[in-house]
PARO-426909 format. One record per residue: residue in one letter; x, y, z of N, C-alpha, C in turn. Coordinates in steps of 0.05 Angstrom, whole numbers, plus 5000, padded with zeros to 4 digits. Atoms other than C-alpha are relative to their C-alpha. Layout:
AXYZXYZXYZ...
***
This chain:
X500350254988931948684778496249865005X503050104990925048284782499249755007X500650344996922047654806497850025014X502650114989916147284827500349945022X500950174972914147174896497249824993X503050144991908446644906500549775013X499950194972906346154957497449824998X502250195011900145684978499349984968X501350095029899745434908498449645007X501250194984897744794943498449754971X500849995016897844414878498849745008X501150245004892843784856498050045032X502450084974888944074925496450014983X501049965008882044024899497650205011X501449834998876044494895498650005008X502350074989870444504938496950185003X502249815002862844694936498349984980X501249985025861344544864499649634987X499550325009862843754860498049885000X502350185005856143544874498449994981X502249795024853143864817500249834975X500250075039851443444750502250154986X498749795030853344054712502150215016X497349924989859644244755502150024972X497649925025865744514709502549815015X498850254990868443764724503850154997X496450075016875643864683501050285020X498149734994876844674708500549995034X499049974968875544384789502549795003X498550205008880543744766503250194999X497649875009886044214743500750315011X500149605005884544944766503349995020X497749834989890744994814503349814981X497550035016895444654770500250154959X500249915020891945054707501550295014X498949814993893545714747503249935001X497350014994901445484764501649974973X498849965032902545374687499250244991X500349705006899946044683501650165008X497349804996905146334722502949904997X497450025016910645984697500250144974X500849805030907946284623501550205002X499949764995908046914661503150135001X497449964989915346914683502049874985X498450075023917246544617500050314982X499449705024915347174578501050295014X498549694986917247744631502249915003X496949994988923447454638501349995021X499149904978923947534702503249835016X497350184999930247344741500549745015X499550244975928646854792496650035010X502249984978922346614831499849885021X501050094974919946474900498149925007X502850184986915045984932500549965032X499849954976914746154998498549775023X500750124988912345515022496649804990X502250215013905744905009499350134979X500050015023907944894947497749694988X501950174999903944254953498249995028X502650094973897244024995501249725018X499350174989900843515028501649734986X498250275016905042785013497849914972X501450045027903142614934497749725002X500550224998898442044926500449834979X498550085020902241814871502650214985X498249855005907842134831498350244978X502049885012903542484783501050395005X499849754989903443074819503450185005X496249855012911843134817500449994981X500150035033911842884754498750294983X500949705004907743584736501550165005X497149814985912543984783501550094985X496149935022919343804748499250024972X499149905031916443894675499950265001X500449734995914844564698501850155007X497349854994920944774736502049954968X499350035017923744494672500350174974X500949755014921145004625501450245010X498649684984924045554674502849944993X496550085007930745204668501250044965X499150055031929845134592501450334993X500249724994928745964608502050095012X498649874982933946074653499650225033X501149844978930446264708500049755029X499450294969932645884780497450145015X502550014978926445774834501250085021X499649994976927745844904497549965019X502450185002923045394934501249905036X499950034958921345335025497649855003X502250144996917344835044498550075027X502249964981911245005097498949775010X501950094978905844725146499349734978X500450215018903444295087501649764978X496050245011910343955050502050075010X498049954985913944005108501749714989X498650235004919643575095500249705013X500850174986917743035141497849664990X503150045022910642925106500749844980X500050085031913442825035501549784997X498250365003915242035031500350034966X499050035026915342134957501850204993X498549885008919742474914502349924982X499450055022923142644850503150145006X498249854999929942934832499150354979X500149795013929543674814500750144971X497849875027932244054751502050275011X497449824982939244464765498750205008X499949845000935544974771498050125024X501949974983930544894830502849945030X498549904979934145154903498549905020X502350044961930844854975501850035030X499549874978931745225033500549795015X499250254996934744715083497650075023X502449984978930444495145501350065028X498050024972936244435201500450305014X500649654996937445195198499550184971X500849735023936445875155502149894991X498250045018939945785098500350264979X499149725020942846305041500449954975X500249985029943346324969501050324989X499049775014947646854936499650114973X500149955039946447104858501550324995X497649795003952347554856499950274979X501049945016950647804793498250185001X502249844978944248104827500150165013X499049914973947248284881497949905020X502649994979941247984915501149655015X499450184989941847474969496949925016X502749984988935847085003499949755013X499450184977935346725063497249885013X502650104995930246195085500849755017X499950164989928345655135497349804987X502649985001923445125109500149795032X502150244990918244625148502649785007X498350315016922843985165496049815020X503250224979915143785219498150294992X501749935006908944085198498850205028X500649784974907144385271502350165015X498049805000912844775271499150285015X500449904979911845225329501050235011X497149854976918645615347499050234971X499549755015920346355317502049914986X498250055016923846215260501950214991X497849755022926046905235500849995021X497049914976930047025302501649854995X497150145001934846515275500850074973X498649815023934946925205503150095004X498149885004942547045189499350294992X500649645001943747865189501350014968X499549935026944248165125502850014986X496149825008950248175078499850194983X499649745000952348775062500249994970X500649935023951049104989498649784993X501550185021946748574977496550115003X503449914997938448604962499849835020X500950124993935848225021498249795007X503150185004929947705012500649825024X499450174971928147325080497349764987X503250124997922946815059499349785014X501950104965917846555110498349844999X503250015002911746145117500150035039X500749824981908646485177497950015003X502549935003902646625203500350285005X499949644988905147405234498449935018X502349924977900647665284497150084988X502549965009893947785283498449884975X500350145009892947225233498749725015X501050234982888346825282497949764984X501750185013884046515234502449794984X497950185008891046095202501249875032X498850184983893845545249503850254998X497949814986900546005296502449834985X497350075010906145645245502150175004X497949875006912845975256499150285012X501849754997909246555293502650215000X496749814998914247205289497850385008X502049755006910847965294503150174975X499249835020911948525239502850145005X497049764993917148915280502349835003X497050174996922048295289500850024973X499349945027921848255210501150274991X498249715012923448935201501950125020X496450044985928948905256502249884989X498150185013931948405213502250144983X498249875020934948875159499749954977X500950125030932548465102498850354983X500749855016929948905046497149954993X502650225003924148415032499849845004X500350124995920847985059496749804989X500950215016917647285019498049935020X502050124983912047055070498149844983X502850154995906546475061499249915022X502150034981901746205094496850075001X502349854999896746695097498550044976X500950075028892746575038498250244989X501449765016889547325029503250185000X498649844996894047895008500850125015X498849844990897248315044503150214994X497449795009903048895042500450205027X498849884984906549235095502650154988X498049875011911949905083501249995018X498549914972917249995126503150024984X496149955014925149945117499449734988X501350185019922849295097496649944989X502750085011917149065045499549765012X500650244996913548525074497449954985X501550075013909448185032498049735002X501250325004903747465033499350104973X502249885026900447504960498949824995X501550084998896147074977499549634989X499650225013894646354945499850084976X500049955040894146254868497849974988X501950075011888445974866498149945024X502650044981881545974910499049734992X500150334992879845294927496249965017X503850034991872045454957499050275008X501649764999867845984973501350225011X498349744967872046305039502950024982X497949935031877346434979500350124974X500649915032874146844938502450304990X498549745010876147484897503149894991X497950115022882247494849502549855026X497550184989888247004868502149924988X497150055009895847024853501650065005X497749934988901647214858501150325005X498349614995906647914867501549924973X497249875015911248194813501750135013X498549784991917148574840501350044997X497849835016921349074816501850125018X497849874992927849324839501350244992X497349745012932250024820501449885011X497750034987938750054826500350185029X500349864972936850524884499249945019X501250214988933350004917496849995010X502049975002926850204906498249774994X501250275008921849604908497450124992X503049915006915149674871498649684987X501050244994910049084877497550034995X502450145012904148894838498849755000X502350205008899048354828500449884983X500850275029899047814777497749785005X501350184995893347454779499749704973X498350285024894346754746496549755017X501650204992887446334782498249964971X502350095035882846024717497250035021X502150014992876145974761500350215033X497949864976875646504816496550115015X502649954981869746524872499050235009X501849774997864847124889497249955024X503049984977858947254945498850194988X502049815006852447624911498450035016X502049884978848847974964497450074973X503249955013841448044925497850085023X500849874980837248534971496950044985X502649945007829248374957498550055020X502049864996826448825000498150134990X501549895011822649154950498749804987X500650265011819948464920496849925016X502250044983812948254940498549774982X501850335003812047524906502249834990X498050165009816546944893501050074974X498250005031818247064815500450365002X498549744994819547844835503849995012X496850044987825247554875501749884980X498550085021827247094822501350224970X499049825016828447644775501550275005X497949874987832048094825503049764995X497950135003836847544824500849994974X499449885033836947494748501150194992X499449734997838748194746502350015019X497250004989843448184796502149744983X497850225019847347544765501150204969X500649835027846547934698502550215000X497849744997851448524722502449875017X495950194986856747994764499949934973X498650055023857447734696501150144980X498449775020859148414656501950055017X498049844985862848664719502549785006X497350104989867548074733499849804992X500950255021865447504685501450014970X498650065033869347594616502149945004X498050115014875447434623501149625018X500150274987874646714678497349955006X502350084996868446304700500050105031X500449894981866146524762497849725028X501650304980863246034825499050155018X501549834988857846454858498549845027X501350104976854746414927496950315004X502349784996847546784917499550095035X500850014975845747074991497150284999X502549765007838447374984499650105033X500249884966837647845042497350195004X501449875006833848425058497550045023X502450124982826248485097498149974986X503350045024820848245052498149895011X502850245002813548025046500049684998X498950205021816947505004502449775026X498450094977820847235076499049694999X501250194997817146645091498849844967X498950195025815546395015501749934984X497050175010822446394999501149805015X499050174983824145955058498349664995X502550225004817745465042501349924971X500150145025820145434967502950014992X497949895000826745414984501449764976X498850145024829044784926498850044980X500849945029825345134870501550284998X498549755010828545734889503049955001X496850145009835345404878499649984967X500750045033832045074808500250204989X500649825015830745774787503550245002X497549854996836646074807502149834970X498950175011840545544767498650074976X501450005023835645664711500250334989X498649755011838146424705503249924997X497450135010845446204709500049844972X500250175023843445664655500650284972X501149895023840146224613503350255002X497749774996846346764621503449834986X498750095008851046174605502749825015X498450074984855245584642502750014992X497349905017861845824609500750185015X498149774990861746364650498550055032X500949984986857546264712499349705018X501250304971856745664772498850165025X501649944977852245694824501349755027X498150224976856345414888497050025025X502249964979849745594940498250254993X502249724996843746024945498850005030X499649974975844246245019496850185009X501949704997837446635048500450065027X498949744976838147205099498950205005X501849884997832147485097498050095024X501449864977827547805149497850044993X502749775001819847935159499850165004X499549694999818048545153498150015040X501449854977815548905229496949945002X502349944996808448745242498350285016X501049754985804049425259498649935027X501249974966801749535337497149984994X501550044992795249575313499249704982X500350245020793048795294497349925002X503250145006786648455270499949665019X500950294998783947835298500649764995X499350185012787247435248503550085009X497449884983793547805263501649815023X499650054972793247635334499749665003X500050405001791446835315501949874993X497649944989797546865278502649915012X498050034973801647015338499849855017X500950264983798646545377501149784994X498850295016800746005327502550014999X496750025000808146245319501049945031X498450054977809546245393497949605012X500750314994806045515400501449804985X497850205025810445325339502750015013X497849974990816145625379501049825026X499250214975815145275438499849684994X500150335010813344635405503249894997X496350125010820944605386500849935024X499450244987822744435450498349895020X501050204985817144005477500849784983X500050235001819143345486498549894984X502350225004812842955472499650044967X499650025026812043325413501449964973X497350175023818543255376499749694991X500350295003817742515390497549844980X501950005022811242455354500350194975X498849955013813642865306501749874978X497150145005819742495284499249725004X501150304999815641875294498149984980X501549975022810942135234501050024976X497249965015816842365197500349764984X498550265022820041705189497949874994X501850165008813741375166500150154969X499449865024814341865112502249944988X497250055008821241735097500749824993X500250285011820041025100498949864973X501050105029815741075038501450134986X498249835018820041604998501749864986X498350115013823741274938503549995016X496249974993831041084961502450174987X499249885014833441514905500350245012X500349864988831342064946501550015033X499250044976834441915014502250174999X497949914997841042174996499950264988X501549785014838142764953499650275025X501049794984834943105016501450005026X498350064977838543255075498750055023X501950074979832843305121499849785007X500450294997831942515112501449905034X496950104983839242425158498750065024X500549954968836442955214497549845007X502150104987829742615217500849645012X498250294990833541855223500850095039X499449974979836442255279499250185023X502149814983831842695310502150235001X499149595007835743385291498150044991X501449755017830043775281499950245001X500449694998831644435295499750114978X499849895036833644555222497950084997X501849995008828344335198496050155009X502249884988823044595247499650344994X499649845013826245255240499750164970X500349975018825945265170497050034990X503250055010817945035161499850285012X500949854993816145495206499450304993X501049755016815846195175499650004974X501450035026814645925106496749935011X502149974989808445645147498350175008X501649764992806246275171500150184985X502149875021806546605111497549924985X502950095014801646185076498249985012X502949934987796946185124499450375007X501249734999797846945124498750084969X500249945028797346985049496149864998X503050174994790646525063498650185009X503049864980786447085101498550194971
***
């Protein structure tokens, strides 16, 4: 027996982090969740699996229109023609009371009930699937304790949308413990809600497959579902299957050895080349470049932040935009420690640094600075107002970020002037 266990598909949920850029892969961003699910259905048909489980959050919420439902019905029709049944559970994002639109599904789609845990029995495979859909999104009861006892002589699968224990980054819907699941007497638990892959083996195999397609930089790395096989002796094998069509990655670039701005750009370009060769062969990558290390170019990087982003975009373009896309350049460098023996020049710079630091909390200085900057903003072309984040900070008087970024750049330029 073989089946696919998927969860957290979030059909038509937008990918975020690239859409603000004119050269972003608009088509890939718009259809990524659908394309990933289509690839999953393709695989299910090609592998002729016995059934598919979707453990909650098929949808990202109520449909804006019927197009999302029409797409899903079409994919279920493909599985129906291949005689592959689908067992569907509603989670917090597609809870029954939140889904005001609906369409009649093909006869191969079976939905777990919302009032109590329900069971589907597959006699030919000797499989029993038990599940309890969310009636409301904020389901905070422990649903696992309500699941029925296992059916003797059957391979019992529990389907559950839950935060489980120890997943504080996810809302604590349908909380339960791993010990509770192991004690239920099932052979497999098909979980959903947590977007990272995880597996625990004991009397039961407990699995989060992760979400099908990463939607932003916090959902980085390979994404997909799991293929589960069970032999005649009840041995369970689980392996991951990757169907994501655009993958998010963070690239750390250490510029400690760099002496100039151009050295740092070349180091970033070399890192991007390596990533493209290592990970970018089969699907586009959306990258966050984190520039780190203790370097003499620390202040210059901050001072030329917009130029640095343009240079990194140029490096990406040289590699090929069909392979790499830039999500963000994040600066996390540190200035080198200064020697204990200081010249008068260095001491003067230290005094200036302390003055600038103190000035950040001086209300008179801040008020005067804001007034001067507002005058400059007023003279800037209207087209720049939305493209430069500092403009809105200047108008509201939120100058902390601006002062923190300008100070190291100013100090670096003065230090170079010696």
